[in-house]
TORKOL-4160 file (C-alpha; in steps of 0.2 Angstrom, whole numbers, padded with zeros to 4 digits, m for minus):
462
<pt num="1" X="m0259" Y="m0194" Z="0130"/>
<pt num="2" X="m0250" Y="m0210" Z="0124"/>
<pt num="3" X="m0241" Y="m0210" Z="0107"/>
<pt num="4" X="m0242" Y="m0229" Z="0104"/>
<pt num="5" X="m0260" Y="m0234" Z="0107"/>
<pt num="6" X="m0262" Y="m0241" Z="0090"/>
<pt num="7" X="m0249" Y="m0255" Z="0094"/>
<pt num="8" X="m0252" Y="m0257" Z="0113"/>
<pt num="9" X="m0270" Y="m0257" Z="0119"/>
<pt num="10" X="m0269" Y="m0261" Z="0137"/>
<pt num="11" X="m0267" Y="m0247" Z="0150"/>
<pt num="12" X="m0248" Y="m0245" Z="0155"/>
<pt num="13" X="m0244" Y="m0252" Z="0172"/>
<pt num="14" X="m0242" Y="m0238" Z="0185"/>
<pt num="15" X="m0224" Y="m0245" Z="0189"/>
<pt num="16" X="m0220" Y="m0243" Z="0171"/>
<pt num="17" X="m0226" Y="m0225" Z="0171"/>
<pt num="18" X="m0217" Y="m0221" Z="0187"/>
<pt num="19" X="m0200" Y="m0228" Z="0181"/>
<pt num="20" X="m0200" Y="m0221" Z="0163"/>
<pt num="21" X="m0208" Y="m0204" Z="0165"/>
<pt num="22" X="m0195" Y="m0190" Z="0162"/>
<pt num="23" X="m0208" Y="m0175" Z="0164"/>
<pt num="24" X="m0201" Y="m0170" Z="0181"/>
<pt num="25" X="m0184" Y="m0165" Z="0174"/>
<pt num="26" X="m0187" Y="m0163" Z="0155"/>
<pt num="27" X="m0199" Y="m0149" Z="0158"/>
<pt num="28" X="m0183" Y="m0138" Z="0157"/>
<pt num="29" X="m0183" Y="m0141" Z="0138"/>
<pt num="30" X="m0201" Y="m0135" Z="0135"/>
<pt num="31" X="m0196" Y="m0118" Z="0127"/>
<pt num="32" X="m0184" Y="m0127" Z="0116"/>
<pt num="33" X="m0197" Y="m0140" Z="0111"/>
<pt num="34" X="m0209" Y="m0126" Z="0106"/>
<pt num="35" X="m0196" Y="m0117" Z="0096"/>
<pt num="36" X="m0191" Y="m0133" Z="0087"/>
<pt num="37" X="m0209" Y="m0138" Z="0084"/>
<pt num="38" X="m0212" Y="m0121" Z="0076"/>
<pt num="39" X="m0198" Y="m0124" Z="0064"/>
<pt num="40" X="m0204" Y="m0142" Z="0061"/>
<pt num="41" X="m0222" Y="m0136" Z="0057"/>
<pt num="42" X="m0215" Y="m0122" Z="0045"/>
<pt num="43" X="m0204" Y="m0135" Z="0037"/>
<pt num="44" X="m0220" Y="m0146" Z="0034"/>
<pt num="45" X="m0227" Y="m0131" Z="0025"/>
<pt num="46" X="m0212" Y="m0128" Z="0015"/>
<pt num="47" X="m0212" Y="m0146" Z="0009"/>
<pt num="48" X="m0231" Y="m0145" Z="0004"/>
<pt num="49" X="m0236" Y="m0158" Z="0018"/>
<pt num="50" X="m0247" Y="m0145" Z="0027"/>
<pt num="51" X="m0257" Y="m0132" Z="0018"/>
<pt num="52" X="m0255" Y="m0114" Z="0024"/>
<pt num="53" X="m0270" Y="m0114" Z="0035"/>
<pt num="54" X="m0265" Y="m0129" Z="0044"/>
<pt num="55" X="m0248" Y="m0121" Z="0047"/>
<pt num="56" X="m0256" Y="m0106" Z="0054"/>
<pt num="57" X="m0267" Y="m0115" Z="0066"/>
<pt num="58" X="m0253" Y="m0126" Z="0073"/>
<pt num="59" X="m0241" Y="m0111" Z="0075"/>
<pt num="60" X="m0255" Y="m0101" Z="0084"/>
<pt num="61" X="m0258" Y="m0116" Z="0095"/>
<pt num="62" X="m0239" Y="m0118" Z="0098"/>
<pt num="63" X="m0238" Y="m0100" Z="0103"/>
<pt num="64" X="m0252" Y="m0101" Z="0115"/>
<pt num="65" X="m0244" Y="m0117" Z="0123"/>
<pt num="66" X="m0227" Y="m0108" Z="0124"/>
<pt num="67" X="m0235" Y="m0093" Z="0133"/>
<pt num="68" X="m0244" Y="m0105" Z="0145"/>
<pt num="69" X="m0227" Y="m0113" Z="0149"/>
<pt num="70" X="m0219" Y="m0096" Z="0151"/>
<pt num="71" X="m0231" Y="m0089" Z="0164"/>
<pt num="72" X="m0233" Y="m0106" Z="0173"/>
<pt num="73" X="m0251" Y="m0108" Z="0168"/>
<pt num="74" X="m0248" Y="m0123" Z="0158"/>
<pt num="75" X="m0258" Y="m0138" Z="0166"/>
<pt num="76" X="m0248" Y="m0154" Z="0165"/>
<pt num="77" X="m0259" Y="m0170" Z="0164"/>
<pt num="78" X="m0256" Y="m0186" Z="0174"/>
<pt num="79" X="m0254" Y="m0195" Z="0157"/>
<pt num="80" X="m0240" Y="m0184" Z="0151"/>
<pt num="81" X="m0225" Y="m0195" Z="0149"/>
<pt num="82" X="m0213" Y="m0181" Z="0145"/>
<pt num="83" X="m0213" Y="m0163" Z="0141"/>
<pt num="84" X="m0214" Y="m0166" Z="0122"/>
<pt num="85" X="m0230" Y="m0177" Z="0124"/>
<pt num="86" X="m0237" Y="m0163" Z="0135"/>
<pt num="87" X="m0235" Y="m0150" Z="0122"/>
<pt num="88" X="m0242" Y="m0160" Z="0108"/>
<pt num="89" X="m0257" Y="m0164" Z="0119"/>
<pt num="90" X="m0260" Y="m0146" Z="0123"/>
<pt num="91" X="m0258" Y="m0141" Z="0105"/>
<pt num="92" X="m0271" Y="m0154" Z="0100"/>
<pt num="93" X="m0283" Y="m0147" Z="0113"/>
<pt num="94" X="m0281" Y="m0130" Z="0106"/>
<pt num="95" X="m0280" Y="m0134" Z="0087"/>
<pt num="96" X="m0292" Y="m0148" Z="0086"/>
<pt num="97" X="m0290" Y="m0161" Z="0073"/>
<pt num="98" X="m0276" Y="m0151" Z="0065"/>
<pt num="99" X="m0266" Y="m0154" Z="0081"/>
<pt num="100" X="m0264" Y="m0173" Z="0076"/>
<pt num="101" X="m0253" Y="m0167" Z="0061"/>
<pt num="102" X="m0240" Y="m0159" Z="0072"/>
<pt num="103" X="m0230" Y="m0175" Z="0074"/>
<pt num="104" X="m0230" Y="m0178" Z="0055"/>
<pt num="105" X="m0213" Y="m0184" Z="0049"/>
<pt num="106" X="m0206" Y="m0183" Z="0066"/>
<pt num="107" X="m0201" Y="m0195" Z="0080"/>
<pt num="108" X="m0198" Y="m0191" Z="0098"/>
<pt num="109" X="m0180" Y="m0197" Z="0094"/>
<pt num="110" X="m0176" Y="m0183" Z="0083"/>
<pt num="111" X="m0187" Y="m0171" Z="0092"/>
<pt num="112" X="m0178" Y="m0174" Z="0109"/>
<pt num="113" X="m0161" Y="m0173" Z="0101"/>
<pt num="114" X="m0165" Y="m0156" Z="0093"/>
<pt num="115" X="m0172" Y="m0148" Z="0109"/>
<pt num="116" X="m0157" Y="m0154" Z="0119"/>
<pt num="117" X="m0145" Y="m0147" Z="0106"/>
<pt num="118" X="m0154" Y="m0130" Z="0106"/>
<pt num="119" X="m0154" Y="m0130" Z="0125"/>
<pt num="120" X="m0135" Y="m0135" Z="0127"/>
<pt num="121" X="m0130" Y="m0123" Z="0114"/>
<pt num="122" X="m0138" Y="m0109" Z="0123"/>
<pt num="123" X="m0133" Y="m0114" Z="0140"/>
<pt num="124" X="m0114" Y="m0117" Z="0136"/>
<pt num="125" X="m0113" Y="m0100" Z="0128"/>
<pt num="126" X="m0121" Y="m0092" Z="0143"/>
<pt num="127" X="m0109" Y="m0101" Z="0154"/>
<pt num="128" X="m0094" Y="m0096" Z="0144"/>
<pt num="129" X="m0100" Y="m0078" Z="0147"/>
<pt num="130" X="m0100" Y="m0081" Z="0166"/>
<pt num="131" X="m0082" Y="m0088" Z="0165"/>
<pt num="132" X="m0077" Y="m0072" Z="0157"/>
<pt num="133" X="m0084" Y="m0062" Z="0172"/>
<pt num="134" X="m0073" Y="m0072" Z="0184"/>
<pt num="135" X="m0058" Y="m0069" Z="0173"/>
<pt num="136" X="m0062" Y="m0050" Z="0173"/>
<pt num="137" X="m0063" Y="m0051" Z="0192"/>
<pt num="138" X="m0046" Y="m0059" Z="0192"/>
<pt num="139" X="m0039" Y="m0047" Z="0180"/>
<pt num="140" X="m0045" Y="m0032" Z="0191"/>
<pt num="141" X="m0037" Y="m0039" Z="0206"/>
<pt num="142" X="m0021" Y="m0043" Z="0197"/>
<pt num="143" X="m0021" Y="m0025" Z="0190"/>
<pt num="144" X="m0024" Y="m0018" Z="0208"/>
<pt num="145" X="m0010" Y="m0029" Z="0215"/>
<pt num="146" X="0004" Y="m0019" Z="0207"/>
<pt num="147" X="0021" Y="m0025" Z="0212"/>
<pt num="148" X="0015" Y="m0035" Z="0227"/>
<pt num="149" X="0023" Y="m0052" Z="0228"/>
<pt num="150" X="0021" Y="m0068" Z="0238"/>
<pt num="151" X="0029" Y="m0085" Z="0238"/>
<pt num="152" X="0026" Y="m0097" Z="0223"/>
<pt num="153" X="0024" Y="m0115" Z="0228"/>
<pt num="154" X="0029" Y="m0132" Z="0222"/>
<pt num="155" X="0024" Y="m0147" Z="0232"/>
<pt num="156" X="0016" Y="m0134" Z="0244"/>
<pt num="157" X="0033" Y="m0129" Z="0249"/>
<pt num="158" X="0040" Y="m0111" Z="0246"/>
<pt num="159" X="0049" Y="m0111" Z="0230"/>
<pt num="160" X="0052" Y="m0093" Z="0222"/>
<pt num="161" X="0044" Y="m0076" Z="0224"/>
<pt num="162" X="0031" Y="m0072" Z="0211"/>
<pt num="163" X="0020" Y="m0057" Z="0208"/>
<pt num="164" X="0003" Y="m0058" Z="0215"/>
<pt num="165" X="m0004" Y="m0053" Z="0198"/>
<pt num="166" X="0006" Y="m0067" Z="0190"/>
<pt num="167" X="m0002" Y="m0080" Z="0202"/>
<pt num="168" X="m0020" Y="m0073" Z="0199"/>
<pt num="169" X="m0018" Y="m0073" Z="0180"/>
<pt num="170" X="m0012" Y="m0091" Z="0181"/>
<pt num="171" X="m0030" Y="m0095" Z="0186"/>
<pt num="172" X="m0036" Y="m0083" Z="0172"/>
<pt num="173" X="m0027" Y="m0093" Z="0158"/>
<pt num="174" X="m0034" Y="m0109" Z="0164"/>
<pt num="175" X="m0051" Y="m0102" Z="0163"/>
<pt num="176" X="m0047" Y="m0096" Z="0146"/>
<pt num="177" X="m0045" Y="m0114" Z="0140"/>
<pt num="178" X="m0062" Y="m0118" Z="0148"/>
<pt num="179" X="m0070" Y="m0104" Z="0137"/>
<pt num="180" X="m0061" Y="m0112" Z="0122"/>
<pt num="181" X="m0068" Y="m0129" Z="0126"/>
<pt num="182" X="m0085" Y="m0123" Z="0129"/>
<pt num="183" X="m0086" Y="m0114" Z="0112"/>
<pt num="184" X="m0078" Y="m0128" Z="0103"/>
<pt num="185" X="m0092" Y="m0140" Z="0110"/>
<pt num="186" X="m0105" Y="m0127" Z="0104"/>
<pt num="187" X="m0097" Y="m0127" Z="0087"/>
<pt num="188" X="m0098" Y="m0146" Z="0086"/>
<pt num="189" X="m0115" Y="m0148" Z="0092"/>
<pt num="190" X="m0122" Y="m0135" Z="0080"/>
<pt num="191" X="m0130" Y="m0149" Z="0070"/>
<pt num="192" X="m0149" Y="m0151" Z="0068"/>
<pt num="193" X="m0156" Y="m0169" Z="0069"/>
<pt num="194" X="m0174" Y="m0165" Z="0064"/>
<pt num="195" X="m0179" Y="m0175" Z="0049"/>
<pt num="196" X="m0170" Y="m0190" Z="0055"/>
<pt num="197" X="m0186" Y="m0197" Z="0061"/>
<pt num="198" X="m0185" Y="m0212" Z="0072"/>
<pt num="199" X="m0169" Y="m0218" Z="0064"/>
<pt num="200" X="m0170" Y="m0219" Z="0045"/>
<pt num="201" X="m0178" Y="m0203" Z="0039"/>
<pt num="202" X="m0195" Y="m0202" Z="0030"/>
<pt num="203" X="m0204" Y="m0205" Z="0014"/>
<pt num="204" X="m0212" Y="m0188" Z="0016"/>
<pt num="205" X="m0206" Y="m0172" Z="0007"/>
<pt num="206" X="m0197" Y="m0166" Z="0023"/>
<pt num="207" X="m0184" Y="m0151" Z="0021"/>
<pt num="208" X="m0171" Y="m0154" Z="0034"/>
<pt num="209" X="m0159" Y="m0141" Z="0027"/>
<pt num="210" X="m0173" Y="m0128" Z="0028"/>
<pt num="211" X="m0177" Y="m0132" Z="0046"/>
<pt num="212" X="m0159" Y="m0132" Z="0051"/>
<pt num="213" X="m0157" Y="m0115" Z="0044"/>
<pt num="214" X="m0173" Y="m0109" Z="0052"/>
<pt num="215" X="m0167" Y="m0115" Z="0069"/>
<pt num="216" X="m0150" Y="m0106" Z="0067"/>
<pt num="217" X="m0140" Y="m0122" Z="0066"/>
<pt num="218" X="m0124" Y="m0122" Z="0055"/>
<pt num="219" X="m0129" Y="m0139" Z="0047"/>
<pt num="220" X="m0141" Y="m0153" Z="0046"/>
<pt num="221" X="m0137" Y="m0171" Z="0051"/>
<pt num="222" X="m0127" Y="m0182" Z="0039"/>
<pt num="223" X="m0133" Y="m0199" Z="0045"/>
<pt num="224" X="m0150" Y="m0202" Z="0052"/>
<pt num="225" X="m0144" Y="m0217" Z="0063"/>
<pt num="226" X="m0131" Y="m0206" Z="0071"/>
<pt num="227" X="m0142" Y="m0191" Z="0072"/>
<pt num="228" X="m0154" Y="m0199" Z="0084"/>
<pt num="229" X="m0141" Y="m0208" Z="0095"/>
<pt num="230" X="m0127" Y="m0196" Z="0096"/>
<pt num="231" X="m0124" Y="m0189" Z="0113"/>
<pt num="232" X="m0106" Y="m0185" Z="0111"/>
<pt num="233" X="m0111" Y="m0167" Z="0113"/>
<pt num="234" X="m0118" Y="m0170" Z="0131"/>
<pt num="235" X="m0102" Y="m0180" Z="0136"/>
<pt num="236" X="m0091" Y="m0166" Z="0129"/>
<pt num="237" X="m0101" Y="m0153" Z="0139"/>
<pt num="238" X="m0100" Y="m0163" Z="0155"/>
<pt num="239" X="m0081" Y="m0165" Z="0152"/>
<pt num="240" X="m0080" Y="m0146" Z="0149"/>
<pt num="241" X="m0090" Y="m0143" Z="0165"/>
<pt num="242" X="m0080" Y="m0156" Z="0175"/>
<pt num="243" X="m0063" Y="m0148" Z="0170"/>
<pt num="244" X="m0070" Y="m0131" Z="0173"/>
<pt num="245" X="m0076" Y="m0137" Z="0190"/>
<pt num="246" X="m0058" Y="m0144" Z="0193"/>
<pt num="247" X="m0051" Y="m0127" Z="0190"/>
<pt num="248" X="m0063" Y="m0119" Z="0202"/>
<pt num="249" X="m0059" Y="m0132" Z="0215"/>
<pt num="250" X="m0040" Y="m0127" Z="0213"/>
<pt num="251" X="m0045" Y="m0109" Z="0216"/>
<pt num="252" X="m0056" Y="m0114" Z="0231"/>
<pt num="253" X="m0042" Y="m0124" Z="0238"/>
<pt num="254" X="m0030" Y="m0109" Z="0238"/>
<pt num="255" X="m0044" Y="m0098" Z="0246"/>
<pt num="256" X="m0046" Y="m0111" Z="0260"/>
<pt num="257" X="m0027" Y="m0111" Z="0263"/>
<pt num="258" X="m0024" Y="m0093" Z="0261"/>
<pt num="259" X="m0038" Y="m0088" Z="0272"/>
<pt num="260" X="m0032" Y="m0099" Z="0286"/>
<pt num="261" X="m0022" Y="m0092" Z="0301"/>
<pt num="262" X="m0007" Y="m0102" Z="0296"/>
<pt num="263" X="m0006" Y="m0093" Z="0279"/>
<pt num="264" X="m0015" Y="m0077" Z="0282"/>
<pt num="265" X="m0013" Y="m0071" Z="0264"/>
<pt num="266" X="m0032" Y="m0067" Z="0262"/>
<pt num="267" X="m0047" Y="m0061" Z="0272"/>
<pt num="268" X="m0064" Y="m0065" Z="0266"/>
<pt num="269" X="m0078" Y="m0052" Z="0265"/>
<pt num="270" X="m0091" Y="m0055" Z="0278"/>
<pt num="271" X="m0104" Y="m0057" Z="0264"/>
<pt num="272" X="m0094" Y="m0071" Z="0256"/>
<pt num="273" X="m0090" Y="m0081" Z="0272"/>
<pt num="274" X="m0100" Y="m0091" Z="0285"/>
<pt num="275" X="m0099" Y="m0093" Z="0304"/>
<pt num="276" X="m0100" Y="m0107" Z="0316"/>
<pt num="277" X="m0115" Y="m0113" Z="0325"/>
<pt num="278" X="m0104" Y="m0117" Z="0340"/>
<pt num="279" X="m0088" Y="m0107" Z="0339"/>
<pt num="280" X="m0090" Y="m0088" Z="0340"/>
<pt num="281" X="m0073" Y="m0084" Z="0333"/>
<pt num="282" X="m0075" Y="m0094" Z="0316"/>
<pt num="283" X="m0075" Y="m0087" Z="0299"/>
<pt num="284" X="m0077" Y="m0101" Z="0286"/>
<pt num="285" X="m0073" Y="m0101" Z="0268"/>
<pt num="286" X="m0089" Y="m0111" Z="0263"/>
<pt num="287" X="m0090" Y="m0106" Z="0245"/>
<pt num="288" X="m0072" Y="m0111" Z="0242"/>
<pt num="289" X="m0075" Y="m0128" Z="0251"/>
<pt num="290" X="m0091" Y="m0131" Z="0241"/>
<pt num="291" X="m0083" Y="m0128" Z="0224"/>
<pt num="292" X="m0069" Y="m0140" Z="0229"/>
<pt num="293" X="m0082" Y="m0153" Z="0235"/>
<pt num="294" X="m0094" Y="m0151" Z="0220"/>
<pt num="295" X="m0080" Y="m0155" Z="0208"/>
<pt num="296" X="m0082" Y="m0173" Z="0213"/>
<pt num="297" X="m0100" Y="m0172" Z="0208"/>
<pt num="298" X="m0096" Y="m0165" Z="0191"/>
<pt num="299" X="m0083" Y="m0179" Z="0188"/>
<pt num="300" X="m0096" Y="m0192" Z="0193"/>
<pt num="301" X="m0109" Y="m0185" Z="0180"/>
<pt num="302" X="m0096" Y="m0187" Z="0166"/>
<pt num="303" X="m0091" Y="m0205" Z="0171"/>
<pt num="304" X="m0109" Y="m0210" Z="0173"/>
<pt num="305" X="m0114" Y="m0204" Z="0156"/>
<pt num="306" X="m0099" Y="m0212" Z="0148"/>
<pt num="307" X="m0103" Y="m0228" Z="0156"/>
<pt num="308" X="m0121" Y="m0227" Z="0150"/>
<pt num="309" X="m0116" Y="m0224" Z="0132"/>
<pt num="310" X="m0102" Y="m0236" Z="0131"/>
<pt num="311" X="m0113" Y="m0252" Z="0128"/>
<pt num="312" X="m0127" Y="m0244" Z="0117"/>
<pt num="313" X="m0130" Y="m0251" Z="0100"/>
<pt num="314" X="m0137" Y="m0240" Z="0086"/>
<pt num="315" X="m0148" Y="m0231" Z="0086"/>
<pt num="316" X="m0159" Y="m0224" Z="0099"/>
<pt num="317" X="m0161" Y="m0233" Z="0116"/>
<pt num="318" X="m0171" Y="m0227" Z="0131"/>
<pt num="319" X="m0155" Y="m0227" Z="0141"/>
<pt num="320" X="m0152" Y="m0210" Z="0132"/>
<pt num="321" X="m0165" Y="m0202" Z="0144"/>
<pt num="322" X="m0151" Y="m0203" Z="0157"/>
<pt num="323" X="m0141" Y="m0189" Z="0148"/>
<pt num="324" X="m0152" Y="m0174" Z="0154"/>
<pt num="325" X="m0151" Y="m0175" Z="0173"/>
<pt num="326" X="m0133" Y="m0175" Z="0174"/>
<pt num="327" X="m0131" Y="m0161" Z="0161"/>
<pt num="328" X="m0144" Y="m0150" Z="0170"/>
<pt num="329" X="m0136" Y="m0152" Z="0187"/>
<pt num="330" X="m0119" Y="m0149" Z="0181"/>
<pt num="331" X="m0124" Y="m0133" Z="0172"/>
<pt num="332" X="m0133" Y="m0128" Z="0188"/>
<pt num="333" X="m0119" Y="m0131" Z="0200"/>
<pt num="334" X="m0105" Y="m0124" Z="0189"/>
<pt num="335" X="m0116" Y="m0108" Z="0186"/>
<pt num="336" X="m0119" Y="m0106" Z="0204"/>
<pt num="337" X="m0100" Y="m0109" Z="0208"/>
<pt num="338" X="m0094" Y="m0096" Z="0195"/>
<pt num="339" X="m0105" Y="m0082" Z="0202"/>
<pt num="340" X="m0101" Y="m0086" Z="0220"/>
<pt num="341" X="m0082" Y="m0087" Z="0216"/>
<pt num="342" X="m0083" Y="m0071" Z="0206"/>
<pt num="343" X="m0090" Y="m0062" Z="0221"/>
<pt num="344" X="m0078" Y="m0069" Z="0233"/>
<pt num="345" X="m0063" Y="m0065" Z="0222"/>
<pt num="346" X="m0069" Y="m0047" Z="0219"/>
<pt num="347" X="m0072" Y="m0043" Z="0237"/>
<pt num="348" X="m0058" Y="m0052" Z="0246"/>
<pt num="349" X="m0044" Y="m0042" Z="0255"/>
<pt num="350" X="m0026" Y="m0048" Z="0252"/>
<pt num="351" X="m0013" Y="m0046" Z="0266"/>
<pt num="352" X="0001" Y="m0040" Z="0255"/>
<pt num="353" X="0013" Y="m0037" Z="0270"/>
<pt num="354" X="0011" Y="m0055" Z="0276"/>
<pt num="355" X="0013" Y="m0061" Z="0258"/>
<pt num="356" X="0029" Y="m0051" Z="0256"/>
<pt num="357" X="0036" Y="m0056" Z="0273"/>
<pt num="358" X="0033" Y="m0075" Z="0268"/>
<pt num="359" X="0042" Y="m0072" Z="0251"/>
<pt num="360" X="0057" Y="m0063" Z="0258"/>
<pt num="361" X="0064" Y="m0078" Z="0267"/>
<pt num="362" X="0082" Y="m0079" Z="0261"/>
<pt num="363" X="0081" Y="m0097" Z="0255"/>
<pt num="364" X="0068" Y="m0091" Z="0242"/>
<pt num="365" X="0083" Y="m0083" Z="0232"/>
<pt num="366" X="0093" Y="m0099" Z="0232"/>
<pt num="367" X="0090" Y="m0101" Z="0213"/>
<pt num="368" X="0096" Y="m0083" Z="0210"/>
<pt num="369" X="0112" Y="m0087" Z="0219"/>
<pt num="370" X="0115" Y="m0102" Z="0208"/>
<pt num="371" X="0110" Y="m0093" Z="0192"/>
<pt num="372" X="0122" Y="m0079" Z="0197"/>
<pt num="373" X="0136" Y="m0092" Z="0198"/>
<pt num="374" X="0131" Y="m0098" Z="0181"/>
<pt num="375" X="0132" Y="m0081" Z="0174"/>
<pt num="376" X="0150" Y="m0081" Z="0180"/>
<pt num="377" X="0154" Y="m0097" Z="0170"/>
<pt num="378" X="0151" Y="m0111" Z="0183"/>
<pt num="379" X="0141" Y="m0126" Z="0177"/>
<pt num="380" X="0123" Y="m0126" Z="0184"/>
<pt num="381" X="0125" Y="m0143" Z="0193"/>
<pt num="382" X="0140" Y="m0137" Z="0202"/>
<pt num="383" X="0132" Y="m0120" Z="0207"/>
<pt num="384" X="0116" Y="m0130" Z="0212"/>
<pt num="385" X="0127" Y="m0141" Z="0224"/>
<pt num="386" X="0136" Y="m0126" Z="0232"/>
<pt num="387" X="0120" Y="m0116" Z="0235"/>
<pt num="388" X="0111" Y="m0132" Z="0242"/>
<pt num="389" X="0125" Y="m0135" Z="0254"/>
<pt num="390" X="0124" Y="m0117" Z="0260"/>
<pt num="391" X="0105" Y="m0119" Z="0263"/>
<pt num="392" X="0108" Y="m0135" Z="0272"/>
<pt num="393" X="0121" Y="m0127" Z="0283"/>
<pt num="394" X="0109" Y="m0113" Z="0287"/>
<pt num="395" X="0095" Y="m0124" Z="0292"/>
<pt num="396" X="0106" Y="m0136" Z="0302"/>
<pt num="397" X="0118" Y="m0124" Z="0310"/>
<pt num="398" X="0105" Y="m0110" Z="0312"/>
<pt num="399" X="0117" Y="m0097" Z="0304"/>
<pt num="400" X="0109" Y="m0084" Z="0293"/>
<pt num="401" X="0111" Y="m0087" Z="0274"/>
<pt num="402" X="0118" Y="m0070" Z="0272"/>
<pt num="403" X="0133" Y="m0074" Z="0283"/>
<pt num="404" X="0136" Y="m0090" Z="0273"/>
<pt num="405" X="0135" Y="m0082" Z="0257"/>
<pt num="406" X="0147" Y="m0068" Z="0262"/>
<pt num="407" X="0160" Y="m0080" Z="0268"/>
<pt num="408" X="0159" Y="m0092" Z="0253"/>
<pt num="409" X="0174" Y="m0089" Z="0240"/>
<pt num="410" X="0163" Y="m0091" Z="0225"/>
<pt num="411" X="0150" Y="m0079" Z="0231"/>
<pt num="412" X="0155" Y="m0066" Z="0244"/>
<pt num="413" X="0149" Y="m0048" Z="0247"/>
<pt num="414" X="0145" Y="m0046" Z="0228"/>
<pt num="415" X="0131" Y="m0059" Z="0229"/>
<pt num="416" X="0123" Y="m0052" Z="0245"/>
<pt num="417" X="0111" Y="m0041" Z="0235"/>
<pt num="418" X="0102" Y="m0056" Z="0228"/>
<pt num="419" X="0096" Y="m0059" Z="0246"/>
<pt num="420" X="0088" Y="m0042" Z="0247"/>
<pt num="421" X="0069" Y="m0041" Z="0248"/>
<pt num="422" X="0061" Y="m0040" Z="0231"/>
<pt num="423" X="0076" Y="m0044" Z="0221"/>
<pt num="424" X="0072" Y="m0061" Z="0217"/>
<pt num="425" X="0055" Y="m0058" Z="0209"/>
<pt num="426" X="0062" Y="m0043" Z="0200"/>
<pt num="427" X="0075" Y="m0054" Z="0192"/>
<pt num="428" X="0062" Y="m0065" Z="0183"/>
<pt num="429" X="0064" Y="m0058" Z="0165"/>
<pt num="430" X="0059" Y="m0072" Z="0153"/>
<pt num="431" X="0043" Y="m0071" Z="0143"/>
<pt num="432" X="0028" Y="m0077" Z="0153"/>
<pt num="433" X="0038" Y="m0077" Z="0169"/>
<pt num="434" X="0034" Y="m0070" Z="0186"/>
<pt num="435" X="0043" Y="m0053" Z="0186"/>
<pt num="436" X="0037" Y="m0036" Z="0183"/>
<pt num="437" X="0042" Y="m0034" Z="0164"/>
<pt num="438" X="0034" Y="m0051" Z="0159"/>
<pt num="439" X="0019" Y="m0049" Z="0169"/>
<pt num="440" X="0015" Y="m0032" Z="0162"/>
<pt num="441" X="0016" Y="m0039" Z="0145"/>
<pt num="442" X="0005" Y="m0054" Z="0151"/>
<pt num="443" X="m0008" Y="m0043" Z="0158"/>
<pt num="444" X="m0010" Y="m0034" Z="0141"/>
<pt num="445" X="m0011" Y="m0050" Z="0132"/>
<pt num="446" X="m0024" Y="m0057" Z="0144"/>
<pt num="447" X="m0034" Y="m0041" Z="0142"/>
<pt num="448" X="m0034" Y="m0043" Z="0123"/>
<pt num="449" X="m0038" Y="m0061" Z="0125"/>
<pt num="450" X="m0054" Y="m0057" Z="0136"/>
<pt num="451" X="m0059" Y="m0044" Z="0123"/>
<pt num="452" X="m0057" Y="m0057" Z="0109"/>
<pt num="453" X="m0067" Y="m0071" Z="0119"/>
<pt num="454" X="m0081" Y="m0059" Z="0123"/>
<pt num="455" X="m0083" Y="m0056" Z="0104"/>
<pt num="456" X="m0083" Y="m0075" Z="0101"/>
<pt num="457" X="m0096" Y="m0078" Z="0115"/>
<pt num="458" X="m0106" Y="m0064" Z="0107"/>
<pt num="459" X="m0105" Y="m0072" Z="0090"/>
<pt num="460" X="m0109" Y="m0090" Z="0096"/>
<pt num="461" X="m0126" Y="m0097" Z="0091"/>
<pt num="462" X="m0139" Y="m0097" Z="0105"/>
């Protein structure tokens, strides 16, 4: 079925069909196209363009086409250029002459934009729910970790001890920002393009506000040129997914490090690890490596679409067909990564003794020695210099830091308690910090945040 036979009479070249066809991937929009078409038909009835019997015939035909798509009995024809054409062809086969009225007052330009917004709205909301499940797994592990601690790192060098719960929740808060972004994108894209036509609206008595309401959109478009050419929402979605992928990648990198023999902080459950085809002893963190690797793919999807959009004049251009494959793939990869990482985090075993042993190195308390001197009235820069020189002497002379501290006139035996295991992490008392008091408060706030976000996700339009 071709939609332009009145203007072009010759048979399309096979090369044209092979290059321009989008059916192989836009089948994914079939259910959304049917939903949007139903509202469009009802809108034509509301505007008096179709009589009630015609509306009934078209709705019945759309329902049947939708059922066939759902149970995979829908037969696509070689002439179907895209899923929208295929559905219209099938509706016309079922409805007869009335089927030719389905596209009244509508262009594929506003039709595609509407179906894609419906799809993206639903998928991003579902993805936000998956992020919440990973956050819940992190919270569960943080709660179970109790007062366990490990080294905190800067520059991948041991810096200060932090509670394991604090470290896990750091990832949880980053994911909370991802939820915010996903829901904000859903809010911005919640605009219905139907009624914009090809680019300029219609002379027919269309009812865009009614159709927008019937589809559950918050509003209809304000400018018909913008309505059919706007793909900001796809670019925003791809950015959200890319940054979420980066956050998963950072988690994956830590799993790779922590599960290595060199760190030994984490042991993967066998169900979430792989082996080697050659080396019998290996237990590999493939999930973590793949979420790390796929982040580059997600970033590529974003930059690719932005490059496509940057040179397009108003309004619709066929270049916009390139919005769907990167969006579909990004959604698929992030969804798979979220589920896999949730299972990995929930099932992994932490070696708390090894974490604590690594964190109890005396140099990890260096800043506590400096702050102890500050409490006694010494300027911080002077205190920093004193403690730094003691650590250097410890390293170069191979003398225990405890001996050097005890012998120093500004420190002495009164400061030795600062080097005792667990003391440094317990002394972190500032709000949002890594000590037991702040972390207990943080966990309560995080738990409340999850409950609030779950409500927001539940209220978000689908």
